[in-house]
Backbone bond lengths (Angstrom), bond angles and torsions (degrees), N, CA, C in turn:
res aa  C-N    CA-C-N  psi(-1)  N-CA   C-N-CA  omega(-1)  CA-C   N-CA-C  phi
1 X - - - 1.462 - - 1.526 109.91 -
2 X 1.338 115.58 151.42 1.457 119.93 177.48 1.525 110.80 -82.35
3 X 1.302 116.26 148.56 1.467 122.46 176.54 1.522 107.56 -148.64
4 X 1.327 116.41 179.00 1.475 120.82 -174.20 1.533 110.90 53.05
5 X 1.317 117.33 37.03 1.460 119.77 -175.56 1.529 112.79 -87.80
6 X 1.324 117.59 -12.46 1.473 121.53 173.60 1.523 108.44 -136.72
7 X 1.322 116.14 124.31 1.459 120.11 -178.74 1.527 110.32 -131.12
8 X 1.324 114.94 156.76 1.466 122.67 177.12 1.522 109.25 -106.84
9 X 1.341 116.22 129.44 1.454 121.83 175.70 1.526 109.04 -128.22
10 X 1.343 115.88 151.16 1.466 119.64 176.72 1.521 108.76 -107.50
11 X 1.324 118.57 -112.06 1.455 120.89 -179.59 1.517 110.31 -162.06
12 X 1.320 115.72 166.49 1.474 121.43 -177.10 1.531 112.15 -101.69
13 X 1.338 117.54 17.98 1.461 121.94 -173.86 1.526 113.59 -55.72
14 X 1.329 117.30 -36.25 1.466 121.70 -174.95 1.531 111.95 -112.07
15 X 1.312 115.87 9.31 1.466 120.20 -174.95 1.525 112.01 -63.65
16 X 1.327 116.02 131.87 1.471 122.00 169.53 1.517 108.19 -163.29
17 X 1.328 116.30 175.22 1.471 120.71 -179.73 1.524 111.21 -120.15
18 X 1.323 115.85 28.02 1.467 120.18 -176.91 1.515 113.79 -61.55
19 X 1.332 116.70 -33.30 1.455 120.92 175.43 1.525 107.43 -109.05
20 X 1.305 116.16 104.06 1.466 121.76 -173.10 1.522 109.88 -78.75
21 X 1.324 115.71 85.85 1.464 119.65 -173.42 1.520 113.28 -92.40
22 X 1.337 117.59 4.06 1.465 119.28 171.91 1.519 109.56 -141.83
23 X 1.319 115.12 166.71 1.465 120.92 -171.22 1.521 113.61 -71.28
24 X 1.334 118.17 -10.70 1.456 121.42 179.94 1.525 113.00 -95.98
25 X 1.326 117.21 -6.55 1.459 121.37 -178.66 1.519 110.41 -92.21
26 X 1.340 115.95 147.82 1.461 122.48 175.75 1.523 107.38 -135.08
27 X 1.328 116.07 106.08 1.464 120.79 -174.22 1.526 113.31 -66.43
28 X 1.332 116.93 -11.97 1.465 119.78 179.54 1.526 112.37 -81.71
29 X 1.336 117.13 -9.91 1.467 121.32 -179.39 1.527 108.36 -101.05
30 X 1.331 118.22 115.59 1.464 120.33 -176.62 1.525 112.52 -70.25
31 X 1.332 114.98 155.68 1.463 122.80 178.99 1.524 108.71 -107.68
32 X 1.317 116.08 137.09 1.454 122.47 174.85 1.532 107.83 -97.59
33 X 1.335 116.77 107.41 1.460 121.09 -174.92 1.523 112.02 -61.92
34 X 1.323 116.50 -39.25 1.469 119.04 179.67 1.529 111.53 -60.23
35 X 1.339 115.63 -44.53 1.459 119.64 178.90 1.527 111.02 -67.21
36 X 1.331 116.32 -42.07 1.463 119.85 179.72 1.526 111.08 -62.17
37 X 1.328 116.69 -40.25 1.463 120.67 178.99 1.529 110.82 -65.91
38 X 1.323 116.26 -40.63 1.470 119.87 177.58 1.522 110.69 -62.92
39 X 1.336 117.11 -41.33 1.469 120.78 178.16 1.523 110.88 -64.47
40 X 1.329 116.47 -41.93 1.455 120.63 179.70 1.527 110.78 -62.98
41 X 1.324 116.64 -42.01 1.464 120.86 176.57 1.532 111.05 -63.98
42 X 1.330 116.13 -35.29 1.465 120.39 178.43 1.526 111.03 -65.07
43 X 1.329 117.39 -39.61 1.466 120.56 176.34 1.524 109.57 -59.32
44 X 1.330 115.93 -49.88 1.469 120.32 -177.58 1.528 111.43 -60.01
45 X 1.328 117.25 -47.50 1.469 119.68 -178.35 1.524 111.43 -66.99
46 X 1.334 117.33 -35.31 1.465 120.39 179.12 1.520 111.14 -67.36
47 X 1.322 116.95 -39.46 1.459 120.41 176.31 1.526 110.93 -63.63
48 X 1.311 115.88 -42.85 1.464 119.27 179.24 1.532 111.00 -63.71
49 X 1.322 116.86 -34.85 1.465 120.68 178.81 1.526 112.69 -63.27
50 X 1.337 116.73 -29.37 1.472 119.38 179.92 1.527 111.88 -98.27
51 X 1.346 116.66 13.41 1.456 120.39 171.81 1.508 116.73 97.57
52 X 1.333 118.16 8.93 1.460 121.27 179.07 1.526 109.38 -87.05
53 X 1.326 116.67 133.46 1.461 121.54 172.87 1.520 108.95 -82.45
54 X 1.321 116.83 123.07 1.469 121.67 -178.95 1.523 108.96 -107.37
55 X 1.318 116.10 114.84 1.467 121.60 173.42 1.532 107.42 -95.37
56 X 1.331 116.29 134.96 1.454 120.04 -174.11 1.524 111.22 -119.37
57 X 1.333 115.15 140.64 1.455 122.31 171.23 1.527 107.61 -127.54
58 X 1.327 118.78 153.14 1.469 119.47 174.79 1.524 109.63 -61.53
59 X 1.329 118.68 148.79 1.463 120.00 178.22 1.524 110.63 -69.99
60 X 1.324 117.79 149.26 1.458 119.87 176.46 1.525 110.07 -62.08
61 X 1.328 118.44 131.05 1.467 121.59 -173.50 1.526 112.98 -57.81
62 X 1.322 115.05 135.24 1.467 123.15 172.16 1.525 113.77 60.24
63 X 1.329 116.55 27.51 1.465 121.03 177.94 1.528 108.46 -109.39
64 X 1.327 117.36 110.67 1.464 120.27 -174.41 1.522 112.58 -62.75
65 X 1.334 117.21 -28.93 1.460 121.35 -177.41 1.518 112.92 -105.32
66 X 1.334 117.41 10.39 1.460 120.61 -179.13 1.508 113.83 -63.88
67 X 1.321 117.10 -15.47 1.470 121.60 176.56 1.526 111.34 -67.44
68 X 1.335 116.83 -22.89 1.466 121.56 -175.12 1.530 110.53 -90.92
69 X 1.336 115.86 75.42 1.466 120.74 -176.27 1.519 113.30 -65.74
70 X 1.324 118.43 -21.30 1.469 120.66 -179.88 1.519 111.72 -58.13
71 X 1.321 116.65 -26.82 1.458 120.67 -178.29 1.521 113.73 -84.07
72 X 1.314 117.27 -0.45 1.455 119.63 -177.16 1.525 113.15 -75.87
73 X 1.329 117.16 -30.95 1.472 120.03 -173.75 1.516 108.57 -174.18
74 X 1.327 116.05 175.22 1.457 122.76 163.35 1.520 106.25 -120.61
75 X 1.333 116.24 126.70 1.465 121.53 -173.05 1.524 109.22 -112.50
76 X 1.326 114.78 134.63 1.473 119.92 175.58 1.517 109.69 -155.69
77 X 1.335 116.03 130.76 1.449 120.27 175.28 1.515 114.44 58.40
78 X 1.315 117.03 37.14 1.462 120.87 179.37 1.515 114.59 78.11
79 X 1.324 117.04 8.47 1.463 122.20 178.26 1.525 109.74 -118.84
80 X 1.315 116.35 143.95 1.466 121.47 177.68 1.518 109.96 -123.67
81 X 1.324 116.23 121.66 1.459 121.52 171.71 1.524 106.05 -89.27
82 X 1.330 115.89 111.70 1.459 120.49 -170.22 1.530 111.41 -76.49
83 X 1.328 114.34 147.17 1.459 121.24 -177.25 1.525 111.54 -75.14
84 X 1.315 114.43 160.85 1.472 122.37 169.62 1.524 105.52 -122.73
85 X 1.333 115.55 103.31 1.456 122.78 -165.77 1.527 113.19 -96.78
86 X 1.347 116.77 166.23 1.468 120.10 177.27 1.523 112.07 -62.52
87 X 1.329 115.94 165.43 1.459 122.51 -174.59 1.525 113.94 -49.55
88 X 1.330 118.32 -46.86 1.460 121.08 -176.28 1.521 113.21 -71.92
89 X 1.333 117.67 -9.91 1.462 121.54 -179.06 1.528 112.97 -109.65
90 X 1.328 117.53 5.91 1.460 120.61 -176.23 1.524 112.91 -57.12
91 X 1.331 116.73 -35.22 1.465 119.98 -178.08 1.523 112.10 -62.84
92 X 1.320 116.66 -20.51 1.461 120.21 -179.87 1.529 112.83 -75.18
93 X 1.334 117.24 -23.32 1.458 119.37 -170.80 1.527 112.80 -63.43
94 X 1.334 118.09 -51.45 1.462 120.13 179.78 1.522 111.49 -67.00
95 X 1.324 115.57 -35.41 1.466 120.24 178.60 1.531 110.02 -63.41
96 X 1.318 116.50 -44.20 1.461 120.92 179.02 1.521 111.13 -63.00
97 X 1.323 116.44 -43.07 1.468 120.90 -179.71 1.531 110.42 -60.28
98 X 1.320 115.66 -46.96 1.465 119.44 -179.42 1.530 110.88 -65.12
99 X 1.326 117.04 -38.90 1.463 120.90 -179.05 1.524 111.34 -63.85
100 X 1.328 116.63 -42.27 1.459 120.30 -179.57 1.523 111.37 -71.13
101 X 1.312 117.00 -37.95 1.466 119.79 179.10 1.529 111.09 -65.27
102 X 1.330 117.74 -34.19 1.470 121.01 176.23 1.524 111.18 -63.74
103 X 1.321 116.25 -24.92 1.464 120.98 177.96 1.525 112.11 -88.35
104 X 1.324 116.92 4.54 1.458 121.12 177.84 1.514 114.62 84.39
105 X 1.315 117.11 16.57 1.463 121.44 -179.45 1.525 109.80 -95.19
106 X 1.319 116.87 133.33 1.460 122.36 179.13 1.521 109.34 -79.16
107 X 1.332 117.06 127.30 1.463 120.82 -174.82 1.525 111.25 -105.07
108 X 1.335 114.94 146.55 1.461 122.20 -179.96 1.533 108.94 -130.09
109 X 1.330 116.23 131.62 1.459 122.46 179.27 1.522 109.00 -98.79
110 X 1.301 116.68 132.32 1.464 120.90 178.18 1.521 111.42 -67.30
111 X 1.331 117.93 148.95 1.458 120.01 174.33 1.527 111.08 -67.79
112 X 1.307 117.06 163.17 1.466 122.45 -171.35 1.527 112.70 -61.48
113 X 1.330 117.97 -28.58 1.466 118.78 -177.72 1.534 112.14 -70.53
114 X 1.319 117.63 -17.09 1.465 121.37 174.84 1.532 107.23 -84.92
115 X 1.308 115.47 88.03 1.466 121.91 -167.82 1.517 113.63 -65.41
116 X 1.343 116.82 -39.74 1.461 120.24 -174.96 1.528 110.26 -138.87
117 X 1.327 114.84 141.50 1.462 120.86 173.67 1.518 108.32 -154.52
118 X 1.323 117.02 122.96 1.453 122.68 -175.17 1.529 112.92 -98.57
119 X 1.334 115.65 21.59 1.453 119.57 175.65 1.515 113.07 61.47
120 X 1.321 115.44 -146.86 1.459 121.17 -178.42 1.528 112.22 -62.66
121 X 1.331 117.40 -22.71 1.458 119.45 177.15 1.516 113.00 -59.09
122 X 1.319 115.87 -28.94 1.459 121.38 -177.23 1.520 112.34 -120.07
123 X 1.317 117.21 15.71 1.460 120.45 -179.75 1.527 107.83 -150.82
124 X 1.325 115.59 100.17 1.464 121.69 -173.46 1.526 110.63 -106.16
125 X 1.344 117.64 112.81 1.463 120.37 -179.87 1.522 112.60 -74.79
126 X 1.325 115.22 144.19 1.459 122.89 171.91 1.522 105.83 -138.75
127 X 1.342 116.02 80.08 1.450 120.22 -170.92 1.518 109.83 70.45
128 X 1.328 116.54 -126.54 1.469 121.43 -179.83 1.530 112.72 -86.80
129 X 1.328 116.25 -0.41 1.470 121.94 177.24 1.523 108.38 -97.21
130 X 1.323 117.36 145.15 1.462 120.37 171.83 1.525 108.47 -132.70
131 X 1.326 115.56 127.34 1.456 121.83 177.48 1.527 108.60 -92.97
132 X 1.318 116.24 126.45 1.455 120.14 -179.82 1.520 109.69 -139.69
133 X 1.332 116.00 175.44 1.460 118.59 178.25 1.525 110.45 -149.29
134 X 1.298 114.91 167.23 1.460 124.82 174.51 1.521 106.55 -148.38
135 X 1.324 118.95 158.25 1.467 128.90 13.47 1.517 114.25 -112.75
136 X 1.320 120.32 8.85 1.466 120.89 -166.08 1.521 112.79 -64.27
137 X 1.314 117.22 -62.25 1.471 120.75 -179.13 1.524 112.85 -114.68
138 X 1.328 116.48 -3.53 1.463 121.15 -179.12 1.523 108.69 -140.12
139 X 1.312 116.68 123.92 1.463 120.10 178.24 1.535 109.82 -89.17
140 X 1.330 115.60 153.31 1.469 119.91 -177.07 1.527 111.95 -62.02
141 X 1.327 117.30 -22.43 1.470 120.64 178.87 1.527 112.05 -64.25
142 X 1.334 116.64 -15.18 1.463 120.81 177.12 1.526 111.73 -80.43
143 X 1.316 117.57 -29.34 1.461 121.80 -169.82 1.535 114.43 -54.79
144 X 1.354 120.48 -42.66 1.470 118.90 -178.66 1.523 113.80 -59.71
145 X 1.326 117.33 -28.79 1.468 120.36 -177.03 1.530 111.89 -75.14
146 X 1.314 116.06 -19.10 1.466 118.92 173.38 1.523 110.24 -64.62
147 X 1.326 116.07 -30.13 1.460 120.94 176.00 1.529 111.51 -85.83
148 X 1.328 116.97 -51.08 1.461 119.91 -170.69 1.524 113.35 -70.90
149 X 1.319 118.26 -33.09 1.471 120.62 -179.03 1.521 111.83 -96.68
150 X 1.331 116.55 -44.85 1.467 119.74 -174.40 1.528 113.70 -96.65
151 X 1.333 116.69 -12.66 1.456 119.15 171.18 1.518 116.53 83.31
152 X 1.328 117.74 17.31 1.465 118.48 175.17 1.524 109.62 -67.50
153 X 1.316 116.14 142.99 1.461 120.49 -178.71 1.518 112.41 -86.29
154 X 1.333 116.54 -27.73 1.463 119.60 -176.43 1.525 110.22 -142.08
155 X 1.331 115.89 128.76 1.460 122.26 175.82 1.520 108.14 -108.84
156 X 1.327 116.57 118.54 1.460 121.26 178.24 1.526 107.44 -96.16
157 X 1.327 115.82 103.89 1.464 121.91 -173.98 1.525 110.55 -90.72
158 X 1.320 116.69 121.23 1.460 123.15 -173.35 1.523 110.99 -128.59
159 X 1.326 115.51 171.71 1.464 120.87 172.94 1.527 109.41 -146.76
160 X 1.323 115.83 132.65 1.450 120.48 172.47 1.524 109.16 -91.98
161 X 1.322 115.60 169.48 1.463 119.81 -176.69 1.529 111.18 -70.43
162 X 1.327 117.11 142.75 1.462 119.65 179.54 1.523 112.45 -75.32
163 X 1.313 115.55 160.39 1.462 120.22 169.39 1.529 108.32 -72.57
164 X 1.332 116.72 142.77 1.464 121.73 179.26 1.525 109.47 -134.94
165 X 1.303 116.00 146.41 1.473 119.92 177.44 1.521 110.30 -66.96
166 X 1.290 115.57 -38.25 1.455 121.86 175.49 1.524 106.71 -129.82
167 X 1.326 117.00 165.97 1.453 120.37 -173.02 1.527 112.72 -54.03
168 X 1.333 116.07 -38.23 1.466 119.01 -177.82 1.529 111.44 -116.45
169 X 1.330 117.08 15.02 1.457 120.46 -179.65 1.521 112.10 -76.28
170 X 1.324 116.52 177.62 1.468 120.59 179.49 1.521 111.17 -68.10
171 X 1.325 118.34 152.68 1.457 121.22 176.82 1.528 111.47 -58.33
172 X 1.327 115.86 144.94 1.453 121.19 -178.41 1.527 111.35 -84.74
173 X 1.324 113.95 143.75 1.457 121.28 169.79 1.519 107.00 -105.19
174 X 1.315 117.37 131.10 1.446 120.38 -179.75 1.527 110.26 -65.43
175 X 1.312 116.74 130.13 1.464 121.24 -174.71 1.522 112.51 -65.59
176 X 1.311 117.44 -28.92 1.465 119.99 -176.80 1.521 111.71 -88.29
177 X 1.332 117.22 -47.83 1.465 119.56 -176.73 1.520 112.98 -82.92
178 X 1.338 116.96 -27.14 1.464 120.15 -172.99 1.519 112.40 76.53
179 X 1.328 116.83 7.91 1.460 122.28 -178.51 1.525 109.76 -100.82
180 X 1.321 117.85 155.88 1.461 120.23 175.40 1.520 110.19 -62.25
181 X 1.324 116.64 151.93 1.457 121.11 -171.37 1.523 111.12 -126.67
182 X 1.334 114.45 157.46 1.459 121.58 179.14 1.524 108.15 -156.29
183 X 1.328 118.79 148.01 1.466 119.56 172.46 1.526 112.29 -59.81
184 X 1.332 116.25 -27.28 1.460 121.30 174.02 1.536 107.36 -113.42
185 X 1.335 114.18 62.66 1.467 121.85 -175.87 1.517 111.86 -62.24
186 X 1.332 117.43 -30.50 1.468 123.50 171.74 1.523 108.41 -113.50
187 X 1.314 116.02 146.38 1.466 119.08 -173.69 1.533 112.17 -71.54
188 X 1.338 117.49 -15.00 1.464 118.12 179.10 1.530 113.17 -74.14
189 X 1.315 117.26 1.93 1.468 122.01 169.47 1.525 111.47 -97.28
190 X 1.332 116.44 -10.67 1.466 121.82 -174.42 1.523 113.32 -114.89
191 X 1.331 116.45 -21.27 1.466 122.85 -178.76 1.529 108.55 -136.94
192 X 1.319 116.63 144.51 1.461 121.95 171.04 1.519 108.74 -128.59
193 X 1.326 116.72 133.85 1.461 121.14 175.72 1.518 107.48 -88.27
194 X 1.319 116.35 117.09 1.473 121.96 -174.25 1.517 112.50 -100.04
195 X 1.320 116.75 -41.91 1.466 121.34 174.92 1.524 108.97 -141.73
196 X 1.311 116.39 143.41 1.457 121.54 171.59 1.531 108.95 -84.88
197 X 1.329 117.65 154.85 1.470 119.73 173.83 1.524 110.22 -65.14
198 X 1.333 116.51 144.46 1.467 120.47 -179.90 1.520 109.54 -162.05
199 X 1.342 115.40 140.46 1.470 122.30 174.01 1.524 112.36 50.86
200 X 1.311 115.14 46.65 1.455 119.95 177.00 1.514 114.77 79.38
201 X 1.331 117.59 -0.63 1.463 121.17 178.64 1.524 110.37 -96.89
202 X 1.327 115.33 144.86 1.454 120.26 178.43 1.526 110.84 -70.84
203 X 1.330 115.09 155.72 1.452 119.82 170.32 1.521 109.92 -72.31
204 X 1.349 115.61 173.45 1.460 121.66 -179.29 1.519 108.97 -134.12
205 X 1.330 116.30 131.38 1.458 120.67 176.83 1.521 109.87 -126.98
206 X 1.320 116.07 156.85 1.454 122.24 165.12 1.517 107.42 -104.88
207 X 1.316 116.79 145.76 1.469 118.55 178.93 1.514 109.62 -154.97
208 X 1.330 114.75 157.70 1.463 121.41 179.78 1.525 109.04 -112.27
209 X 1.324 118.85 99.56 1.471 120.76 -177.64 1.524 113.94 -55.59
210 X 1.337 117.22 -35.98 1.462 120.79 -173.14 1.520 114.48 -66.13
211 X 1.333 118.68 -19.08 1.467 118.92 -177.69 1.527 112.52 -91.76
212 X 1.330 117.99 -5.39 1.463 120.70 -177.65 1.524 111.54 -94.83
213 X 1.321 115.76 152.48 1.458 120.97 172.43 1.529 108.17 -64.56
214 X 1.327 118.34 157.66 1.468 119.90 -177.97 1.528 114.05 -54.83
215 X 1.328 117.60 -41.30 1.465 119.31 -177.88 1.528 111.46 -67.73
216 X 1.337 117.13 -39.69 1.463 119.86 179.17 1.524 111.27 -71.77
217 X 1.329 116.03 -35.72 1.464 119.78 176.81 1.527 109.85 -61.23
218 X 1.330 116.03 -43.58 1.460 120.76 178.96 1.526 110.98 -64.45
219 X 1.331 115.90 -42.51 1.466 120.02 -179.99 1.525 110.55 -59.34
220 X 1.336 117.01 -45.90 1.461 120.15 -178.36 1.529 111.88 -69.64
221 X 1.316 117.02 -39.96 1.466 119.79 178.60 1.525 110.86 -59.34
222 X 1.338 116.35 -35.80 1.460 121.28 -177.23 1.527 113.56 -90.58
223 X 1.331 116.52 -3.53 1.465 120.34 -178.18 1.527 108.53 -82.30
224 X 1.326 116.19 113.56 1.461 120.73 -169.89 1.521 114.87 -103.08
225 X 1.326 117.75 7.79 1.461 119.56 -178.52 1.524 112.74 -82.78
226 X 1.333 116.68 -8.95 1.468 120.76 174.77 1.524 109.05 -134.83
227 X 1.333 115.78 152.23 1.458 120.73 168.91 1.527 107.72 -81.21
228 X 1.334 117.19 156.98 1.468 119.97 -173.40 1.528 111.45 -136.78
229 X 1.325 115.04 141.64 1.460 122.88 171.15 1.523 107.29 -115.48
230 X 1.320 116.39 125.90 1.461 119.85 -180.00 1.532 110.40 -85.66
231 X 1.333 114.68 139.31 1.462 122.57 -179.66 1.520 108.36 -122.40
232 X 1.324 116.82 138.46 1.465 120.50 -178.35 1.514 111.17 -68.88
233 X 1.318 115.44 156.24 1.460 120.92 176.39 1.527 110.44 -62.83
234 X 1.323 116.33 -36.30 1.463 120.54 179.62 1.526 111.21 -59.75
235 X 1.338 117.51 -44.31 1.458 119.81 -179.55 1.523 111.67 -78.19
236 X 1.336 117.25 -35.11 1.462 120.37 -179.15 1.519 112.09 -66.21
237 X 1.334 117.13 -46.75 1.457 120.56 -177.55 1.518 112.70 -93.15
238 X 1.335 117.41 -35.28 1.453 120.47 -178.68 1.514 112.90 -73.63
239 X 1.329 117.31 -36.63 1.468 121.34 -176.65 1.525 112.91 -113.97
240 X 1.342 118.37 -0.13 1.464 121.74 -174.67 1.536 109.20 53.45
241 X 1.318 115.23 42.43 1.465 121.20 -171.63 1.521 113.32 -61.09
242 X 1.327 117.33 -32.81 1.456 120.63 -175.71 1.526 113.01 -87.79
243 X 1.317 117.15 -7.72 1.470 121.34 -179.74 1.527 108.66 -86.03
244 X 1.316 114.93 69.98 1.464 123.04 -170.94 1.521 111.11 -125.58
245 X 1.318 115.15 170.88 1.460 121.74 171.68 1.523 108.32 -121.94
246 X 1.323 115.73 124.13 1.461 122.53 176.27 1.517 109.73 -114.67
247 X 1.315 116.25 141.36 1.467 120.76 173.16 1.526 111.51 -97.79
248 X 1.325 116.33 -0.75 1.457 121.33 -172.09 1.513 111.83 96.74
249 X 1.347 116.60 -19.20 1.457 122.30 177.44 1.526 111.90 -124.66
250 X 1.320 116.07 -39.53 1.469 122.37 -179.96 1.519 109.49 -120.61
251 X 1.328 115.61 151.37 1.463 121.40 -179.32 1.522 109.12 -132.54
252 X 1.334 115.26 131.84 1.461 121.82 170.68 1.524 106.34 -107.64
253 X 1.341 116.37 118.36 1.455 121.49 -173.11 1.522 110.42 -138.56
254 X 1.323 116.10 174.50 1.455 121.79 175.27 1.522 110.30 -79.61
255 X 1.317 115.56 145.23 1.460 120.26 171.48 1.530 108.81 -74.82
256 X 1.310 117.08 169.10 1.457 121.38 178.64 1.511 114.29 94.94
257 X 1.335 116.83 9.00 1.468 121.29 177.75 1.524 108.65 -127.59
258 X 1.332 118.25 66.89 1.471 121.27 -171.97 1.525 114.49 -62.08
259 X 1.331 117.08 -36.61 1.468 118.80 -178.65 1.523 111.32 -66.82
260 X 1.310 115.74 -45.51 1.467 119.92 179.50 1.525 110.01 -67.19
261 X 1.316 117.49 -42.60 1.458 120.55 179.97 1.526 111.33 -60.57
262 X 1.325 116.39 -43.21 1.467 119.91 178.46 1.519 111.03 -61.59
263 X 1.321 116.88 -42.38 1.470 120.72 179.38 1.536 110.84 -63.29
264 X 1.329 116.65 -39.92 1.464 119.89 178.61 1.525 111.09 -63.96
265 X 1.305 115.84 -41.06 1.471 119.78 178.18 1.522 111.06 -65.75
266 X 1.328 116.86 -35.66 1.462 120.48 176.11 1.527 111.60 -65.94
267 X 1.335 116.04 -28.39 1.467 121.05 177.34 1.521 112.02 -78.03
268 X 1.329 116.85 -4.75 1.453 120.20 177.00 1.514 115.50 99.05
269 X 1.338 117.25 5.85 1.460 119.88 179.09 1.534 111.01 -78.80
270 X 1.320 115.16 143.59 1.456 121.06 166.73 1.529 106.23 -84.66
271 X 1.324 117.41 116.58 1.466 121.34 -172.43 1.520 110.75 -109.91
272 X 1.322 115.23 130.67 1.465 122.29 173.54 1.517 107.16 -116.67
273 X 1.341 117.50 113.67 1.459 122.54 -175.75 1.528 110.00 -104.18
274 X 1.329 116.68 129.02 1.461 123.07 -175.44 1.522 111.05 -116.12
275 X 1.321 115.80 145.14 1.467 121.89 173.02 1.523 108.04 -95.64
276 X 1.341 116.82 117.40 1.471 121.78 -173.00 1.527 111.29 -134.08
277 X 1.317 118.55 55.41 1.477 120.27 -174.09 1.521 114.00 -64.30
278 X 1.328 118.22 -30.81 1.465 119.56 -175.83 1.523 111.07 -72.68
279 X 1.327 117.23 -47.19 1.466 120.08 179.67 1.521 111.57 -64.72
280 X 1.326 117.13 -30.50 1.467 119.92 -180.00 1.526 112.22 -65.06
281 X 1.338 117.50 -18.52 1.459 119.93 178.20 1.530 111.82 -63.75
282 X 1.324 116.50 -20.80 1.461 120.26 178.21 1.511 113.61 -87.62
283 X 1.334 117.34 -1.46 1.457 120.15 -179.86 1.512 113.43 83.97
284 X 1.344 116.73 20.47 1.458 120.11 178.96 1.508 109.89 -151.80
285 X 1.339 115.91 172.67 1.456 118.41 -178.16 1.526 110.37 -155.16
286 X 1.322 117.80 -133.24 1.459 122.46 -167.21 1.528 112.52 -60.81
287 X 1.315 117.34 -51.72 1.463 120.24 -179.98 1.526 111.04 -62.96
288 X 1.318 117.25 -37.63 1.467 121.40 -178.49 1.521 112.63 -64.95
289 X 1.332 117.20 -30.35 1.461 120.70 -175.26 1.523 112.68 -89.76
290 X 1.326 117.64 4.54 1.468 121.11 -176.13 1.513 110.81 -132.29
291 X 1.326 116.30 120.98 1.458 121.63 174.96 1.526 108.57 -101.84
292 X 1.323 116.34 117.24 1.462 120.52 -179.82 1.534 110.09 -71.21
293 X 1.334 116.14 133.52 1.457 120.86 -176.20 1.524 113.06 -104.53
294 X 1.337 117.62 -5.16 1.468 119.14 -173.86 1.527 112.77 -131.08
295 X 1.340 117.63 47.56 1.464 120.91 170.94 1.520 108.60 -76.37
296 X 1.332 117.70 93.00 1.472 120.65 -174.25 1.521 111.63 -113.55
């Protein structure tokens, strides 16, 4: 079955990496807004070429990460569970709520004990299953609401490896957010949903075993409700290979991951690979800039 057929995108007008709020950002490297805007437009046009409806809203003013609409909420069945974002992104929360309500989507605010939630960036639906992680941008206290509000039947709770100052040093805390950090701070850098289950067939995901903690790696290896394609750490982190959008038939992904791209083509996907170096400076890419509105 097709999915990700309607997505919400904003704009790259205010995009920059001046406040390095994740482990992939480097505030010393300047951003070219013109190039970033061109890349963002390329994502939108490429999605439309493969049959995705792109709904657009203006970006929230003066928000460097407002381009990453995936972090605004998780939407399913006309309901949106709104995100709880880091300090520098707080201004996006009310803007996102108003934007979704204008589209006729019912919004739900998490209770105060759910300290962090990174929206679709950290919660990837695959039919009635949702893959999520903690503790970087989403706390485990959020997980029950994925079932009670959005109606998912199964939450697969995972964790990727933390960022460390040295290979065996203590986990890093981000200096700006005060939150724990990881190169795969959101799970959409570590897993990609390629096909949903349909007509008795399993769903299909891509994943990078090397970025997960041993217990989560074991859990995913033994999880038999989906088929899996393994992706190298080099392609996952170097090319943001898993930060893609799939419709179940076509995939829009980053270039620079030839092994994964070849495997996807062998699986029968029509693949469109984009070069997006400017947007990657923010620690996100295609999946991050698109919030799916029709996870049903």
